[in-house]
Every structure is written in C-alpha cells, then in structure tokens.
C-alpha positions as CSV (number, residue, x, y, z in Angstrom):
1,M,103.3,112.5,114.5
2,R,101.1,110.5,113.4
3,T,97.7,111.7,114.7
4,R,94.5,109.7,115.1
5,L,91.6,111.7,113.4
6,A,88.9,113.3,115.5
7,L,85.9,113.3,113.2
8,P,83.7,110.5,111.7
9,V,85.1,109.5,108.5
10,A,82.8,111.8,106.1
11,L,83.5,114.5,108.4
12,L,87.3,114.7,107.8
13,A,89.2,117.6,106.4
14,A,91.0,115.9,103.6
15,V,88.4,113.4,101.7
16,S,88.0,115.1,98.4
17,V,89.0,114.9,94.5
18,A,92.3,113.5,92.9
19,A,94.8,115.6,91.0
20,T,93.9,116.2,87.8
21,A,96.8,113.6,86.3
22,C,95.3,111.0,88.2
23,R,91.3,110.8,87.5
24,S,89.9,108.2,85.9
25,S,87.5,108.5,82.7
26,S,84.5,106.8,84.2
27,G,83.7,109.5,86.7
28,T,82.4,107.0,89.4
29,G,85.2,106.6,91.6
30,A,87.2,103.5,93.1
31,A,89.8,101.7,94.3
32,D,90.7,98.9,92.3
33,S,93.0,96.1,93.3
34,D,93.1,94.8,89.5
35,P,96.6,96.0,88.2
36,K,95.5,96.3,84.6
37,G,92.7,99.0,85.8
38,A,93.9,100.7,88.6
39,P,97.1,103.2,89.1
40,T,100.0,102.0,90.8
41,A,100.1,105.0,93.4
42,A,97.9,107.2,94.7
43,P,98.3,110.7,93.8
44,A,101.1,112.6,95.4
45,A,100.3,116.1,94.0
46,A,100.4,119.2,96.2
47,D,98.2,122.2,95.8
48,Y,98.0,124.9,97.9
49,N,99.5,128.0,96.5
50,P,102.8,128.4,97.8
51,T,103.6,132.0,98.3
52,P,107.0,133.8,99.5
53,Y,106.4,135.9,102.6
54,D,107.0,139.0,100.8
55,R,104.1,138.6,98.4
56,I,101.8,138.3,101.2
57,R,99.6,141.6,102.6
58,D,99.9,142.4,105.9
59,G,96.4,142.1,107.6
60,G,93.0,140.2,107.2
61,T,91.5,137.3,108.6
62,F,91.5,133.7,107.8
63,T,88.7,131.6,109.1
64,T,87.6,127.8,108.9
65,V,86.3,124.8,110.9
66,G,87.8,123.6,113.8
67,T,88.0,123.7,117.5
68,F,89.7,122.5,120.8
69,D,89.2,118.8,121.1
70,D,89.0,116.9,124.4
71,Q,92.5,116.8,124.5
72,G,94.3,119.7,123.0
73,N,98.0,118.1,123.9
74,P,99.5,116.6,120.6
75,F,101.8,114.4,122.6
76,N,99.0,112.7,124.1
77,V,97.4,109.3,123.2
78,N,94.0,111.0,123.2
79,A,95.2,113.8,120.8
80,T,93.3,114.3,117.6
81,L,94.1,115.9,114.4
82,T,92.0,118.8,115.1
83,A,94.2,119.5,118.2
84,A,97.5,119.1,116.6
85,R,96.4,121.5,113.7
86,V,95.0,124.2,116.7
87,W,98.3,123.4,118.6
88,A,100.3,124.8,116.0
89,W,98.9,128.1,115.5
90,Y,100.0,128.9,119.1
91,N,103.1,126.9,120.0
92,A,106.6,126.2,118.4
93,D,106.5,124.8,114.7
94,A,110.3,124.4,115.1
95,I,110.8,121.5,112.2
96,T,108.5,121.2,108.8
97,Y,108.7,119.4,105.9
98,S,108.1,119.7,102.4
99,P,105.5,118.5,100.6
100,T,107.9,115.6,99.6
101,G,109.1,115.3,103.1
102,E,112.3,117.0,103.2
103,V,113.4,118.3,106.6
104,R,113.1,122.2,107.0
105,Y,114.6,123.5,110.7
106,N,112.9,126.7,111.2
107,P,115.7,129.3,112.8
108,D,113.4,131.3,114.8
109,Y,113.5,128.2,117.3
110,Y,116.8,126.2,116.2
111,S,119.4,128.6,115.1
112,D,121.6,125.6,114.4
113,V,121.3,121.8,114.0
114,K,124.3,119.5,114.2
115,V,123.9,115.4,113.5
116,T,126.7,113.2,114.2
117,V,127.5,109.7,115.0
118,E,130.3,108.6,117.3
119,G,131.0,104.8,118.0
120,G,127.6,103.9,116.3
121,D,125.5,106.1,118.5
122,Q,124.0,109.5,117.0
123,K,124.3,112.5,119.0
124,V,122.0,115.6,117.8
125,T,122.7,118.8,118.8
126,L,120.2,121.7,119.1
127,T,121.1,125.2,119.5
128,I,118.3,127.1,120.6
129,N,117.8,130.7,119.5
130,P,118.6,133.2,122.0
131,K,115.4,135.4,121.6
132,A,113.2,132.1,122.0
133,V,110.9,132.5,125.0
134,F,107.4,130.9,126.1
135,N,104.8,133.3,126.6
136,D,105.2,133.5,130.6
137,G,108.6,134.7,129.9
138,T,110.4,131.2,130.7
139,P,113.5,130.9,128.3
140,I,112.9,128.0,125.6
141,D,116.0,126.2,126.2
142,W,117.4,122.9,126.7
143,T,115.1,122.1,129.4
144,A,112.0,121.8,127.1
145,I,113.8,119.5,125.0
146,K,114.5,117.3,128.0
147,A,111.2,117.6,129.3
148,T,109.4,116.5,126.2
149,W,111.7,113.7,125.9
150,K,111.5,112.5,129.3
151,A,107.3,112.9,129.0
152,N,107.4,110.9,125.9
153,N,110.1,108.2,126.3
154,G,107.6,105.5,127.9
155,S,109.9,105.2,130.9
156,D,107.0,106.5,133.2
157,K,104.1,104.8,132.3
158,D,101.5,107.0,134.1
159,Y,102.3,109.5,130.9
160,A,99.4,108.5,128.3
161,A,101.8,109.3,125.7
162,S,101.0,109.0,121.9
163,S,104.0,107.6,120.7
164,T,107.4,106.6,122.6
165,N,108.9,105.7,119.4
166,G,112.2,107.4,118.9
167,Y,112.2,108.6,122.4
168,D,112.9,105.4,123.7
169,Q,116.1,105.3,121.6
170,I,117.4,108.5,123.4
171,T,120.0,107.7,126.2
172,S,120.1,111.3,127.5
173,V,119.2,115.1,126.8
174,E,121.7,117.4,128.1
175,K,122.9,121.1,128.3
176,G,125.1,121.8,125.8
177,R,127.7,125.0,125.9
178,D,125.0,126.8,128.0
179,A,121.2,126.6,128.6
180,K,120.3,127.6,125.1
181,Q,121.9,124.3,123.6
182,A,120.4,120.8,124.0
183,V,122.7,117.7,123.4
184,I,120.5,114.6,122.6
185,T,122.3,111.0,122.5
186,F,120.8,107.8,121.0
187,K,121.4,104.3,121.5
188,G,122.1,103.5,117.9
189,V,121.1,105.9,115.0
190,D,117.6,107.1,114.2
191,S,117.6,108.6,110.9
192,A,113.8,110.0,111.4
193,W,114.9,111.7,114.7
194,S,113.1,114.9,113.5
195,S,109.7,113.8,114.0
196,L,110.5,113.8,117.6
197,F,110.9,117.5,118.1
198,T,108.8,119.3,115.5
199,T,107.4,121.1,118.5
200,F,108.2,120.7,122.5
201,L,106.2,121.4,125.8
202,H,107.2,124.0,128.0
203,P,108.7,122.0,131.3
204,K,105.6,123.1,133.4
205,A,103.2,121.4,130.9
206,A,105.5,118.1,130.8
207,T,104.7,116.8,134.5
208,V,102.5,113.8,134.4
209,D,99.3,115.7,136.0
210,H,99.4,118.5,133.4
211,F,100.6,116.4,130.5
212,N,97.2,113.9,130.8
213,K,94.9,116.6,132.0
214,A,95.9,120.4,131.7
215,Y,94.8,120.5,128.1
216,V,91.7,118.9,128.5
217,K,89.2,121.2,127.1
218,K,91.4,124.1,127.8
219,A,94.3,126.3,126.1
220,H,97.2,127.2,127.9
221,P,98.5,130.4,126.0
222,E,101.0,131.3,128.8
223,W,102.9,127.8,127.9
224,G,102.9,128.4,124.1
225,A,105.3,130.4,121.6
226,G,104.9,131.7,118.4
227,P,103.7,134.6,116.2
228,Y,100.1,134.1,117.3
229,T,98.3,133.3,120.6
230,V,95.0,132.7,121.7
231,G,93.0,135.9,121.4
232,K,89.4,134.6,122.6
233,W,88.3,131.1,123.1
234,D,84.3,130.6,123.5
235,T,84.3,127.6,125.6
236,H,80.4,127.2,125.1
237,S,80.5,127.3,121.1
238,G,84.0,126.0,120.7
239,D,85.1,129.1,118.5
240,I,89.0,130.1,118.6
241,T,90.4,133.5,117.6
242,F,94.2,133.5,117.4
243,V,95.8,137.2,117.2
244,R,99.3,138.2,116.7
245,N,101.4,137.7,119.6
246,P,103.2,140.7,120.9
247,K,106.0,138.5,122.5
248,W,106.9,136.9,119.1
249,W,110.4,137.6,118.2
250,G,110.2,136.5,114.5
251,R,108.8,137.5,111.2
252,K,105.4,139.1,112.1
253,G,102.2,136.9,111.4
254,K,100.8,138.3,108.2
255,L,96.8,137.9,109.2
256,D,95.3,140.4,111.8
257,K,93.3,137.4,112.9
258,R,93.3,133.6,112.5
259,V,89.7,131.9,113.2
260,Y,88.5,128.5,113.8
261,V,84.4,128.0,114.3
262,D,83.3,124.8,115.5
263,L,80.8,123.5,112.8
264,E,79.9,120.5,111.3
265,S,80.4,119.3,107.5
266,T,77.0,120.4,106.2
267,A,76.8,123.5,108.4
268,A,80.3,124.2,107.1
269,V,79.8,123.8,103.3
270,N,76.7,126.3,103.8
271,A,79.0,128.5,105.5
272,F,81.4,128.6,102.7
273,K,79.0,129.2,100.2
274,N,77.8,132.3,102.0
275,G,81.4,133.9,102.2
276,Q,81.5,133.2,106.3
277,L,84.6,130.7,105.8
278,D,87.6,131.1,103.6
279,Y,88.2,127.3,103.1
280,V,86.5,124.0,103.4
281,S,87.0,120.3,102.7
282,A,84.9,118.9,100.1
283,V,84.2,115.3,101.9
284,D,82.3,113.9,99.0
285,A,80.7,114.2,95.6
286,E,77.9,116.3,97.1
287,S,79.9,118.5,99.0
288,L,82.1,119.0,96.0
289,K,79.3,119.8,93.8
290,Q,78.1,122.6,96.4
291,V,81.6,124.5,96.5
292,K,82.7,124.2,93.0
293,G,82.4,127.2,90.7
294,L,81.4,129.8,93.3
295,S,82.4,132.9,92.3
296,G,85.6,134.2,94.1
297,T,86.7,130.6,95.1
298,E,88.7,127.5,93.5
299,I,89.4,124.0,94.0
300,R,92.7,122.8,95.3
301,S,93.6,119.2,94.7
302,G,96.2,116.9,95.8
303,G,97.2,113.8,97.4
304,S,96.7,112.5,100.9
305,P,98.6,111.5,103.8
306,F,95.4,109.8,105.1
307,E,94.6,106.2,105.5
308,Y,91.0,105.0,106.8
309,A,90.8,101.3,108.4
310,L,88.5,99.1,110.2
311,Y,89.3,98.3,113.8
312,F,88.4,95.0,115.3
313,N,88.5,94.8,118.9
314,T,90.2,91.5,119.9
315,R,88.7,92.1,123.5
316,S,85.0,91.8,122.5
317,S,83.9,88.2,123.0
318,V,82.9,87.4,119.4
319,L,86.2,88.9,117.8
320,A,88.5,87.2,120.5
321,D,88.4,84.3,118.0
322,R,90.9,85.0,115.2
323,G,89.2,82.8,112.6
324,V,86.0,84.8,112.9
325,R,87.9,87.9,112.4
326,K,89.6,86.5,109.4
327,A,86.4,85.2,107.9
328,I,84.9,88.9,108.4
329,E,88.1,90.5,106.6
330,E,87.8,88.0,103.6
331,S,84.0,88.7,103.3
332,I,84.6,92.5,103.1
333,D,85.2,93.8,99.5
334,R,87.4,97.0,100.0
335,A,87.2,98.2,96.4
336,Q,83.1,98.2,96.8
337,I,83.7,100.5,99.7
338,A,86.4,102.5,98.2
339,R,83.8,102.8,95.0
340,I,80.9,104.1,97.6
341,R,83.4,106.5,99.4
342,F,84.5,108.1,96.2
343,Q,81.3,108.0,94.1
344,G,80.9,111.2,91.9
345,L,84.6,112.2,92.7
346,D,86.1,111.0,89.2
347,Y,89.3,109.4,91.4
348,R,91.3,106.4,91.5
349,E,93.7,104.8,93.8
350,P,95.0,101.4,94.5
351,L,93.9,99.7,97.8
352,P,96.0,100.5,100.3
353,G,98.7,97.9,101.6
354,S,99.8,99.0,104.7
355,A,99.1,101.2,107.8
356,V,102.4,103.1,108.1
357,L,103.2,103.8,104.5
358,Y,101.4,104.9,101.3
359,S,101.6,103.7,97.8
360,F,103.6,106.9,96.7
361,Q,106.3,106.4,99.1
362,K,109.6,104.9,98.3
363,G,109.7,101.4,100.3
364,Y,106.2,100.8,100.2
365,E,104.8,97.4,99.6
366,D,101.2,96.2,99.3
367,N,101.3,93.8,102.4
368,V,97.4,93.4,102.9
369,S,97.1,91.8,99.8
370,A,100.1,89.6,100.5
371,V,98.2,87.9,103.5
372,L,94.4,88.6,102.8
373,K,92.3,88.2,99.6
374,Y,88.6,88.9,99.3
375,A,87.0,85.3,99.3
376,P,83.3,85.2,100.9
377,D,83.0,81.5,99.7
378,E,86.2,80.4,101.8
379,A,85.3,82.7,104.7
380,G,81.7,81.1,104.6
381,R,83.4,77.2,104.4
382,A,85.7,78.1,107.4
383,L,83.3,79.1,109.5
384,D,81.0,75.9,108.7
385,A,84.3,74.1,109.9
386,A,84.5,76.1,113.0
387,G,81.0,74.7,114.3
388,W,79.1,78.2,113.2
389,K,75.9,76.7,111.3
390,P,73.5,79.1,109.6
391,G,70.0,79.3,111.1
392,G,66.7,79.6,109.5
393,D,67.4,83.4,108.8
394,G,70.6,82.5,107.5
395,I,72.6,84.1,110.3
396,R,75.2,81.6,112.0
397,A,74.9,80.3,115.4
398,K,77.2,78.0,117.6
399,G,76.2,76.6,121.0
400,G,73.1,78.7,120.8
401,R,75.0,81.8,120.4
402,R,74.2,83.8,117.1
403,L,77.1,85.0,115.3
404,E,76.5,89.0,115.8
405,V,79.0,91.9,115.5
406,G,78.4,95.4,116.5
407,Y,79.7,98.3,114.4
408,T,79.5,101.8,116.2
409,L,78.3,104.5,113.6
410,L,79.1,108.3,114.5
411,G,76.2,110.9,113.6
412,D,74.1,111.0,110.7
413,D,76.1,111.3,107.6
414,P,74.2,109.6,104.5
415,L,78.0,108.2,103.3
416,D,78.8,107.0,106.7
417,K,75.4,105.0,106.7
418,A,75.9,103.9,103.2
419,T,79.0,102.2,104.3
420,A,77.5,100.6,107.4
421,G,74.9,99.3,105.1
422,A,77.4,97.7,102.7
423,F,79.1,96.0,105.5
424,A,76.0,94.6,106.6
425,A,75.2,93.3,103.5
426,M,78.5,91.6,102.8
427,L,78.7,90.0,106.1
428,K,75.2,88.6,105.9
429,R,76.2,86.7,103.0
430,V,78.5,84.9,104.9
431,G,76.1,84.4,108.0
432,V,77.5,87.5,110.0
433,K,74.9,89.8,111.6
434,L,76.1,93.1,111.9
435,V,74.3,95.2,114.3
436,V,74.7,98.9,113.6
437,K,75.2,100.8,116.7
438,K,74.8,104.5,116.7
439,A,76.7,107.0,118.7
440,D,77.2,110.8,119.2
441,E,80.2,112.4,117.3
442,A,81.4,113.9,120.7
443,D,81.8,110.4,121.8
444,F,84.8,109.4,119.5
445,S,87.3,109.5,122.3
446,S,85.9,107.9,124.8
447,I,84.7,105.1,122.6
448,L,88.3,104.6,121.3
449,S,90.0,105.0,124.6
450,G,87.5,102.9,126.2
451,R,87.5,100.4,123.7
452,K,83.7,100.5,123.7
453,F,83.0,99.0,120.0
454,D,83.5,95.6,118.2
455,L,84.3,97.1,114.7
456,F,84.9,100.9,114.5
457,L,86.0,102.7,111.0
458,S,88.3,105.4,111.9
459,G,91.4,106.9,110.2
460,N,94.9,108.4,110.5
461,R,96.9,111.0,108.8
462,S,100.6,111.0,108.7
463,M,102.2,114.3,110.0
464,D,105.7,113.6,108.8
465,P,107.2,110.9,106.1
466,F,108.9,108.6,108.4
467,G,105.9,106.2,108.3
468,A,108.1,103.0,108.8
469,R,108.8,104.2,112.7
470,Y,105.1,104.1,113.7
471,L,105.0,100.3,113.3
472,C,104.4,99.5,116.9
473,D,101.8,102.1,117.3
474,F,99.6,100.1,115.6
475,Y,100.4,96.6,116.2
476,C,102.5,96.3,119.8
477,S,100.1,94.4,122.2
478,D,101.3,96.6,124.9
479,R,100.5,100.1,123.2
480,S,97.3,101.8,124.2
481,S,97.3,103.3,120.7
482,N,96.8,99.8,119.5
483,L,93.0,99.9,119.0
484,T,92.7,96.3,118.8
485,G,94.4,94.9,121.5
486,A,95.9,92.2,118.8
487,G,99.5,91.0,119.3
488,S,102.0,89.0,121.3
489,P,105.1,89.9,123.2
490,A,107.0,88.1,120.8
491,L,105.6,90.1,117.7
492,D,106.4,93.2,119.8
493,R,110.3,92.3,120.1
494,E,110.2,91.7,116.0
495,I,108.4,95.3,115.7
496,R,110.6,97.2,118.0
497,A,113.7,95.7,116.4
498,T,112.8,97.5,113.1
499,A,112.9,100.7,114.8
500,K,116.7,100.4,115.6
501,I,117.6,99.8,111.9
502,A,119.6,103.1,110.8
503,D,119.3,102.7,106.9
504,L,116.0,103.9,105.9
505,G,115.4,101.6,102.8
506,K,116.3,98.9,105.2
507,Q,114.1,99.6,107.8
508,A,111.1,99.8,105.1
509,A,112.1,96.4,103.7
510,A,112.2,95.0,107.3
511,V,108.8,97.0,108.6
512,N,107.2,95.1,105.4
513,K,108.0,91.7,106.4
514,V,107.1,92.5,110.0
515,E,103.6,94.2,109.1
516,R,102.7,90.9,107.2
517,K,103.0,88.8,110.4
518,A,101.2,91.7,112.0
519,L,98.3,91.6,109.5
520,R,97.8,87.8,110.1
521,Q,96.1,88.5,113.2
522,Y,93.5,89.9,111.4
523,A,92.3,93.1,113.6
524,F,93.1,95.7,111.2
525,L,92.0,96.1,107.8
526,P,93.2,99.3,105.6
527,L,90.2,100.2,103.4
528,F,90.8,103.4,101.4
529,S,92.8,106.9,101.8
530,G,91.2,109.2,99.1
531,P,92.2,112.2,97.7
532,S,92.3,116.0,99.3
533,T,90.1,118.7,97.9
534,Y,89.1,122.2,99.3
535,G,87.2,124.9,98.2
536,V,89.3,127.9,98.8
537,K,88.9,131.6,98.2
538,K,91.2,133.1,95.5
539,G,94.2,134.8,96.9
540,L,94.5,132.9,100.0
541,A,98.4,131.7,100.4
542,N,100.0,128.5,101.7
543,V,96.5,126.8,102.1
544,G,95.3,123.6,100.6
545,A,96.4,119.8,99.7
546,T,100.0,120.1,101.3
547,I,100.8,116.4,101.7
548,F,103.6,116.4,104.1
549,A,104.1,120.2,104.0
550,N,103.5,122.5,107.1
551,P,103.3,126.5,106.2
552,L,104.3,128.1,109.2
553,P,101.6,130.3,110.7
554,E,103.3,133.5,109.8
555,T,103.2,132.7,105.9
556,V,99.8,132.1,105.7
557,G,97.7,135.1,104.6
558,W,96.4,136.8,101.4
559,E,98.4,137.5,98.5
560,K,99.0,141.2,97.5
C-alpha cells in the first residue's frame, strides 16, 4: 500500500534528522546531485527500540498526534497516511514487514500461507485462524478476502479504490477445504502479492456505498478485529482512544490505552515538551532543537520511505502545454529546495530519481536525472521560441496572456512559506510568475480529488517494499490516483506490462525504462525524501523510525 500523505509537507510525521552514519560535516543539510559531494544512497537505518513482547510491561498509555481524516478506509483513493495508521489500531494487521522488507505473516489471522505456481499461474492459499472473528461476531473467512479483492480489482468503477495493482491480476478467490481457507488464483505470477492482503475489509464494508462513504469521518469498530478497539472518539476535537478488545483471541495488548490527539505540529512539539505526548516528529531544525535533550526523552533517527514531489495539473489551461511544464521543471533547482528543507538538520541525501523506488533499494535508478537537468537558461530560450516574450516587468506573455501559474500553499508554516518563496524566485528568473494561493489544511483532500491546483507539493509514503508495482498509480492516465492527469493509453499499456513480470529484478529494470518515458510528460517532479526523526520518551518500545517495519499493536508499550 502506498498512501498519500494527509498533511502539508512541514507537518508530516517523518521529516527529520538522519542516522548518524549518514550525516554531513557541514551542518547545513542538503541534497546534492554532484556525485563527488553526495552519498550514493539515502540512509536506510532503523531506530525504534525493537523489544520482545515478554520484555514489555502490562499497562500504561501511549499518546501521540493523530486523528481520523475525511476518509478512514485505507483502500479508498482519498485515504491518507494518518487514516492508515489509525486503521491499523482497530483492524487486522495480518501481514507486516521487517525494516528491510521481509514478509511477516501474523498467525493470529493467517495460520498458514502456501504459495504455488501451476502452469505459469500463481496460487496463494490462506488458511485463516479458526478463532479469527470480526467484532460483530462475523467469522473472518474466505469471504473477507473475496470482498477485499472485488472492491479493489477495478472491475466495478464505482469503487473509488486507491490502487487496483495486483488485485486486477487475480482471476478468482474461492473457498478452500472449508470457509476458513481462501484460495487466490492469479493470471501469471505476482511476487509482491503479500501487499494486497496485509489487512482486509469486513464483507459488509465492501459494498460500493460503504467502501466509499461509511468511513467518512466515522469509525466502524464493529467491522474491525484486533487487540484494540475504539473506546472513545470525540467527533468535535478529533481525539481518539483505543482500548483493549475483549473479543480478541490473540496475545493481549500491552497498553491499557492508545490515545490520538488532534494537534498541529507546533502545538504537538509543545505538548511533547510538557509531557502530554509520548512521541512527536521533529519536522525541521527548529522542532528538533525544541525536543532534543529533554529530560526523560531521546531522539530516534533513521531512513525514510517517503518522497515529496511537485505535481503539475495538466488540465489547468497554462500547464496543458508540455513545453511550459518542461521549462518550469528545468527552472527548479531541486538541490536548493532540499537545502531549505534540511537546513539545520545535518543531513545529506542524493536527489530522488524515481516515484516508486528509493535509492537505498535494490533495482533503483536515477530516472529523473536521465530525462531532466537544471537548466534555467535553456528553459528561457525554449519559452522564447514558443512565443512567450518577456514584458516590461520580466513576466512573459503570449497572445495577450501573461505566463502566470498558481501554487497552492496549505497553512502558515514558515518552512512551507520559504519553499514557496524559493519556487517563486526560481520561476521569476525565467519569466514565469508564481501566484501563491493559500488554503486551509483541512482542504487537502478536496484540493487533490478535485484537482483544484496548478502546482501542488505533496508526498507519499511506501507502506511496503514493492514500489515497482505502483508505477501505474502515479503515471497511468486513467487512474484517479494520478493527480497530474498526464499520460496516454499507449504509455498506460507499457506501464501495465511491467506488472506482469514475475522476477522482481527484471520488473525493476522494466519499470525504470518506462518511468523515464512517463517523466518526459514533465508533470511530476520528485524533490526530496528527508530523514525520519522523532522525540520519544525513554522506555517506549517498538516505536520510531521503522522504514518498512510495522510493529504489531499488541507489541507497542513500555519496557519493564
């Protein structure tokens, strides 16, 4: 699952300081396209105090920032990272991953997993724990797997599914030896199949109406299953409290309560300093300074499977012109943007080169550099040749129309404002006026789903290590998850062909080749990833910079 982030960039829960081994000596922080000055890969260290279950004490409360977003169903296209994290506290965590991406099956849900290939087609047999039951008493069986597949396979366009990738390769989900066994048959082989059923839907939640609307600003604990369930949800404040689930059949959750409070970043840092929160992200140099060195706390830092990119709305009038988009991309100094973002964090990384793979992953290639370079002078000459002539104030015009482009800015965070100012200065140099349009953070989902922007900076977090499979979500012209609207049916076919390659190494090579074609649409520009750093109260177990790891809720708590 690759989930769109729910907050403006400066408020995200993982932009922070790097692991010590990857720090620079300058203390300024940067991303660098110069191979002599930059590391060859972003840091991939994990730092979350991994602690065995029997070394965690019973009881206690764990309090952090978070809330239900507009769409609480993580399979829905409008779901966010926050929604996915909240979901995991009262729904199935059936398959998780280690920090480096190894698959871990949770026997409380899947007591046995068997994968075979017959006649070139893959078959996955999931044997479901006999004790597994939804909170409303409905047995968790093969029908939940089938319902999840049908809602996400793309055959019914009324489902606003986040991604059909992989689900659309499944030809059937059938009952096995009994109702507690699901037999999943694929057309061909899908080596990343585990990402499809890390969690699943209650069959009642899988109707079109419920899939799209039931979780909008609403929880459904009766359709959940796991060691915790919703104890209290304050719809006014957005605060949520999870408590132990009396219907849980597995290991008891160590915590008495898991609490989310709805706070913005500045308020969250202050709440951590006051002891009201147990964990907070250090999103920039100032917040890191605020939380570092506090009594009874520590800093946990590691790599980050996040990426932040500039999205171009190709359906806006001025950005419908590919030449204008290319000139804008050539005018943006990505290294300078990264220096702004990482100022004071003592951190360096290579500029990101792909939407789907990270530089610390096997198979990664710098596809952006293969198709684009920072070349503002060339951009200016191209705009001259296209008839965009500078006016008296330096802003170009053509046919009586000025070359003005909107940039949607959420909230009032100083770092976000500085980033917008840098974009404006870069584009002004080539004769493009950037019109900064302020919007409320609460409008995030509606801005993206309605494409109410020209340029928009947002990010994604990879929830599993199989990034290559998500190429279509970014670049296919017929996907609602493609926020830019760019692409073509011919390119769509090439992208979809990569999903059918069984060997992950060969698939990555093919994805890199096709992504270079997609990037030549000049509608999506990866900018930076950044590290993950958190202020954490000492003794908190299985929380921090996890990369791809997903510590199970029952294992989160306080050391004995």
